[in-house]
Each structure stands twice: as C-alpha cells, then as structure tokens.
C-alpha angles and dihedrals in degrees: 000000000000128000108258089217097049112115117248122250088247092056095045091048091049093046091047090056093047092048094049090049089051092048089054097042093047091051090240095120121004102163135056093252090050092049089050091050093049096047109021090230119146118262093249092052090050091050093046091048091052090050091049095056090087089062086068091046090249105150105220120169134186113229117199113224114243113263088008125142132204097028094301109169144091143265123247132189109228096177135004092209111202092345117107106226089195091060090051091050093048091051100041095116093051091045091051091047093053091048095040092235123151122244113269 
C-alpha cells in the first residue's frame, strides 16, 4: 500500500530538475560534485538530471574553465525556456521538502 500523500515519481523528477537548474543558476552548485554535496543525490542521478534539463527546454551548458584539464569547468543556465525561475525560487522550501534535500 502506498502513502496517499507521497509525491509521484513524475513530480519528484520534475522538482529535481527544477532544483538542479536553480542550484546552477544561483551559483550555489555549478558542478556535479557541488550538486551532489548540496543534495546528497548519487553521481549518476546528478548526471542524468543535468542531461534531462533539455527535456524542459532549460538551456544548460558546460563551460570549460580556461587552462583547465580533465573537463574542469562549470554549468551555466543560459535560458529557463518556459519555466518561471521566480516560481522556483518562491517555492524552494516546498521543493526541497518534497525531495528531502537539506537547505543550502
């Protein structure tokens, strides 16, 4: 039997993408290790979530740091597409609660 109040997989997946986009755009976490540290999600989940941002038409790019080796760099959101970044910011606490992530 499932908890009637448990969020659906669709909702948690959507919220995870919004939250990762916000972490990047706010400068809070702009690399896979930083996203892992901020959320506690496994590396593969972080990588898959980054790759899935394009499904929401969120334009996220990896920018290699100058003089960097071994893919050292950071992610940057160029465009939120149809997503309202302000809504995400206003609902951060609720999004974190649904996902079980700590405050940053």
